[in-house]
N, C-alpha and C positions, 0 to 999 in steps of 0.2 A: 504494500500500500504506500503510494507516494503522495505526501500531503501537499506537493506543489503542482499537482496536475488538475486540469479542469475536469470536473465530473460530467459525464454524459449519461443520463438516465432515461431509459425508454419505458413505455408501458409494457406490461407483461405480454400482451399480444395473443393471449390464449383464445383460440376459436374465431379470430377475426383476421381477414386478409390484410387490412391496413395495420393492424396491431403487429402482425408478423413482420410486415415491412419495416415498422419502427424498430423492432428488435434487431432485424438484420442490418439496418442502417447503423444502429449503435455499435454492433460488433464490428462492422467494417471500419468505423472511425477508430475505435479503441485498439483493434488488433492489426489493422492494415494501414490506414491512412495517417493517423496521428498517435501511434502507440507511445511515443516519448512524451506526449503532451497531455494525454487524457487517461482517465480511469472511469470506472463505474461502480455502482453499488446496487444491490438488489432493492427494487422498489418496495417489495413486501416488507423489508426492514423498516422503511419509513412508515408504511401503512400501519405496522404494528407498534410504532412509537419507540423503536430501538434508539436509545440515547446516543450510542456511538455513531450510528448512521445520521441522526439529526445533527450532531456536532460537525460531521464532515460536510453536510450540505450548507451549514451555516458558515463554515470557514473557507470554503472553496467556491469559486465561480462554478455555477451548475447550468448545464444546457439540458433541456428536456425535449424528448421526442414522443409525441402522442399519436396514437392511431385512430382514436375515435373522439366524438364530441365531448365525452366525459372528462377528457384531459386529466386522467389520473396521475400521470407523472408530474405535470405542472402543479396540480392541486396539492399533492402530497409534499412537494418541495416547498411550496408557499406555506402550507399548514405547519411545516416544521421550522418555519422561520429561515428558510434557506436563502442563499445568495443566488437568486435566479438571474443568470446573465443573458439567457436567450431561451426561447421556446419555439419548437418546430412542430408542425402538424403534417402528417402524411398527406392528408387531403389537399393541403395547399400545394405541395409538390405535384401531386396527381393532377391538379387542375392545370398545371403548366405542361404536363406530358401525358395527356389523356390516353394515348396509345398504349401506355404501360399499366393496364388494369390487371391486378392480380386476380386470379380465379380460385386458387386453392387456399384453404385455411389449414390444411394438415402439413403440407410441405411447400416451401417457396417454389412457385413455377418461374419460368423464364421472365415473364413480365414483372412479377413480384420482385425478383432479384434485381432486375434493371431499375425498377422504381426505387428500391432500397439504395442502390448505388448512387443514383442521382441525388437522393436525399442525403446520403452520407457525405457526398462531395460538398453539398451546401453546408452541412454541419462542420465539416473540416475547414471550410472557408471562414466560418464564424470563429472557430478555435484560433485560426491564424490571425483574425482581426483582433480578438481578445489579447493575444500575445503581443501584437504590434502596438496596441494602445496601452498595454500595461495593466489592463483590467483583470488579468489573471493573477496578479500579485495580491497576497493576503496581508 
């Protein structure tokens, strides 16, 4: 756990195509696109009120990625007093690339993977912006 990294938290994405895309985008950012600059934590920890998780979102800039209108990732970060640096919604990305409509909720299909990748690149650009402006410093 690196305390100088920007946190990227996605919704759990269970049973929803856009939720799955949010999770896939988050993993692409933290594992491939910006592993040196980002980390994540389990949204369920915030939902359950885990004090360590709450302390992390309060102390680090946090980017949320939500798959549905309930915006659980953003809502839980805000309810925890988190340092919300940016929030993304899969539907906003989908509106720009409508040809990438995921069909499967069990496994990412090609359109879902591509949608997640477009979103991941948008999130990575925000990570870069936060680093360039110094907003990632605690």
